[in-house]
N, C-alpha and C positions, 0 to 999 in steps of 0.2 A: 135118246141122246140129242136128237135134233130139237126136241121140245125144250130141253134144259138150255141149250145154246140160244134159242130164240128168247126164252124168258130172261136170261142173263143179259142179252143184247138190249132188250126192251127196257129192263131196269137200268142199265147203264145209260141209255139215251135219256130216260126220265130224270136220272140224277144229274146228268150234264145240263139238261134244260132247266132244272130247278136251281142249281148252284153256280152255273156259269155266269161270270161277270166280265163284260168286255173290258179289256185293258185300258182303252181310251177314256173310260168313265172313272178311272181311279183318281183320287184326289191328287196324288203326286204327278200324274200325267197332265191333269188339268192345270195345276200350278205351274208346271214347266211351260205349257202352251201360253198361259196368260202372262207369265214373266217375260217370255220372248216378245209378246205384243207390246207390253209396257216399255220394254227396252227400245223397241222401234219408235214408239211415241216420244220417248225422251230424246232420241236422236233427231227427230224432226220438229220438236216443239218450237225452237227459236225461229225456224223458217216458217212454221204455221202461224206464229204470232205476228211476224213481219207481214205475211200475206193478209192476215186479218186486218191489220192496221192500214194497209193499202187498199182494202176493199176487194181483195182477190181470193179470199178463202170461201169455198162453198160450204155453208153451214147446212146440217141435215134438216130434214123436214121440208118446208117450202123452199124452193130454190132462191136463196138470197145471198148476195155477196156484200151486204151492208155490214160494216164493222160492228161487232157486238162487245168486244172486250172480254169475251169468253169463248172457249171452244169445248164442245162435248164430243168425246171419242166413245164409240161403242166397241166393246171387245168383240172381235170377229172370229168366226169359224174359218176353216181352211178354204171354203168356197166363197169367202168374203161376205157372207150374210151374218147377221148377229148370232153370237154363240148362245143358243138357248139351252139352259140346264133344266133338268127335271126338278120339280119341287122335292123329290126324294133324293136328289144328289147330296152327297155329304160335303161338297165344297161350299164354304161360307165366305162372306166378305173378309173376315179376318184371315182366312187362308190366302186370299189374293194379296192382302196387305203384307203378308209375311214373305212374299217372294222377293228375289234380288232385283227383278225388274221394277217392282213398285218402289223399292228403296232408292234405286237409281233415278227414277222419275221424280220422286219426292225431293231428292238432293238437287236436281236441276230446277225444280219449281221453287224451292227455298232460296237457291242461289239467285234466281231472277226476282225474288220478292213477291211471288204470286200465291194464289190459293188453289188448293186441289181438294176435290171431293169425289169419293168412290160411292156410287149408288147402285143398289140392287133394284131392278125394275121388274115388276110382275107383268107378264105378257097379257094376261086377261084384262081387257078394257083399255089396252094401249092404242086402240084405233087401227091396228093392223090385224085383220082377221085371217086365219088360216082355216083349212078345211077341218082341222082338229077342233078348233073352237066352235065350229058350227054344229058339232055333234054334242047333243045335250048330256050324253053319258060320260064325257071325258072328265076324269077326276084328277089328272096330272097336269096342272097348269105350270107352264114353264116360267123361267125368269132369266134375265140377262144382266150384265154389268155395264155401267158407263162410268167414265172418268170425266169430270168437268174441271177445267183449269181456267181461272179467271184472275183479274186484277190489273190488267194493263190499260193504259189510256188509249182511247180510240180517236 
C-alpha cells in the first residue's frame, strides 16, 4: 500500500512540474501590469516633456540632462528593473497595444501632437550582460519593451 501511495505522489509531482504555469506569466496578467505602467506614463508625460525642455530630465544611458525632444520609457518590473520576457512568452507587441493604458497614452500623445513608438528590444547584444548571457548554452534570450515619445521643440 505504501508503494502505491509513493508512486501516485511521485506521478502527481511530475505532472505538476510539467504542466504548472505561474500565474504572473499569463498574457492577461502581463497586459494588466503593462497597462498600469502605461497609464502612469500618460499621467506624467506633460511634466516629463516640460522637464526635458528645461534640461532637467535624466535620459537613460549616459547621464545627460541635455534636451533631446524625445523620451524613451522602458517598461519596468516591480523591482524597477526592465521587465524582461522570455522569447517563449506569448505576449506580443500587439497585446501591449491592445491595453487600456496604451489607448490612454496614445490619446494624450495625439492631443499634444506628438509621435509614439512601441519597440520590442532583444536583450542579446544590448550591451548589458548578465550571468545568463555568459553561459554559452542559454537558448532563451529575453526581450523587453520601450515606448519612445517625440516631436516637441527643444
